[in-house]
TISE-677860 format. One record per residue (C-alpha): chain; residue number from 1; x, y, z. Coordinates in nm, 2 decimals, decimal comma. Each point is the difference from the previous one (the first is absolute). Example, Ala and Ser with C-alpha at 12.3 -4.5 7.8 and 13.67 -1.06 7.14 Angstrom:
["A"; 1; [1,23; -0,45; 0,78]]
["A"; 2; [0,14; 0,34; -0,07]]
This chain:
["A"; 1; [9,76; 9,79; 10,74]]
["A"; 2; [0,14; -0,14; -0,33]]
["A"; 3; [0,14; -0,34; -0,10]]
["A"; 4; [0,37; 0,00; -0,08]]
["A"; 5; [0,10; -0,30; -0,22]]
["A"; 6; [0,34; -0,15; 0,07]]
["A"; 7; [0,05; -0,21; -0,31]]
["A"; 8; [0,33; -0,16; 0,10]]
["A"; 9; [-0,15; -0,16; 0,31]]
["A"; 10; [-0,35; -0,04; -0,14]]
["A"; 11; [-0,17; 0,20; 0,27]]
["A"; 12; [-0,24; 0,29; 0,03]]
["A"; 13; [0,06; 0,23; 0,30]]
["A"; 14; [-0,25; 0,26; 0,12]]
["A"; 15; [0,15; 0,35; 0,03]]
["A"; 16; [-0,13; 0,32; 0,15]]
["A"; 17; [0,03; 0,31; -0,22]]
["A"; 18; [0,12; 0,31; 0,19]]
["A"; 19; [-0,19; 0,32; -0,04]]
["A"; 20; [0,17; 0,31; -0,14]]
["A"; 21; [-0,01; 0,18; 0,33]]
["A"; 22; [0,11; -0,29; 0,23]]
["A"; 23; [0,32; -0,01; 0,19]]
["A"; 24; [0,09; -0,33; -0,18]]
["A"; 25; [-0,03; 0,18; -0,34]]
["A"; 26; [0,21; 0,29; 0,12]]
["A"; 27; [0,27; -0,26; 0,10]]
["A"; 28; [-0,01; -0,14; -0,36]]
["A"; 29; [-0,22; -0,30; 0,06]]
["A"; 30; [-0,27; -0,06; -0,26]]
["A"; 31; [-0,11; -0,35; 0,13]]
["A"; 32; [-0,01; -0,15; 0,34]]
["A"; 33; [0,00; -0,38; 0,08]]
["A"; 34; [-0,11; -0,17; 0,31]]
["A"; 35; [0,22; -0,29; 0,11]]
["A"; 36; [-0,03; -0,25; 0,28]]
["A"; 37; [0,36; 0,01; 0,11]]
["A"; 38; [0,34; 0,15; -0,07]]
["A"; 39; [0,09; -0,31; -0,19]]
["A"; 40; [-0,31; 0,03; -0,22]]
["A"; 41; [0,08; 0,37; -0,06]]
["A"; 42; [0,36; -0,09; -0,10]]
["A"; 43; [-0,12; -0,27; -0,24]]
["A"; 44; [-0,26; 0,24; -0,16]]
["A"; 45; [0,27; 0,27; -0,03]]
["A"; 46; [0,23; -0,25; -0,18]]
["A"; 47; [-0,28; -0,12; -0,23]]
["A"; 48; [-0,09; 0,36; -0,09]]
["A"; 49; [0,36; 0,08; -0,08]]
["A"; 50; [0,02; -0,30; -0,23]]
["A"; 51; [-0,32; 0,11; -0,18]]
["A"; 52; [0,14; 0,35; -0,04]]
["A"; 53; [0,32; -0,13; -0,14]]
["A"; 54; [-0,19; -0,21; -0,25]]
["A"; 55; [-0,21; 0,30; -0,12]]
["A"; 56; [0,31; 0,21; -0,02]]
["A"; 57; [0,16; -0,26; -0,22]]
["A"; 58; [-0,30; -0,03; -0,22]]
["A"; 59; [-0,02; 0,38; -0,04]]
["A"; 60; [0,37; 0,01; -0,09]]
["A"; 61; [-0,06; -0,26; -0,27]]
["A"; 62; [-0,29; 0,21; -0,13]]
["A"; 63; [-0,25; -0,28; 0,04]]
["A"; 64; [-0,36; 0,04; 0,09]]
["A"; 65; [-0,32; -0,21; 0,01]]
["A"; 66; [-0,08; 0,16; -0,34]]
["A"; 67; [0,33; -0,11; -0,16]]
["A"; 68; [-0,05; -0,30; -0,23]]
["A"; 69; [0,24; -0,30; 0,07]]
């Protein structure tokens, strides 16, 4: 298990890393998350999408943690 930091909502969510020979990996899933309900899963999916969009925007701008302000 690894911690996944969701910076926009200030949370750390544990994730299960799939193994190279697992069915989940063959289906294109690198991480698995446990959720208590469908609503929780929807909220997590939305938060992950927002984080991905932020990282995509940062990458497009050419910024990184090593880039001076």
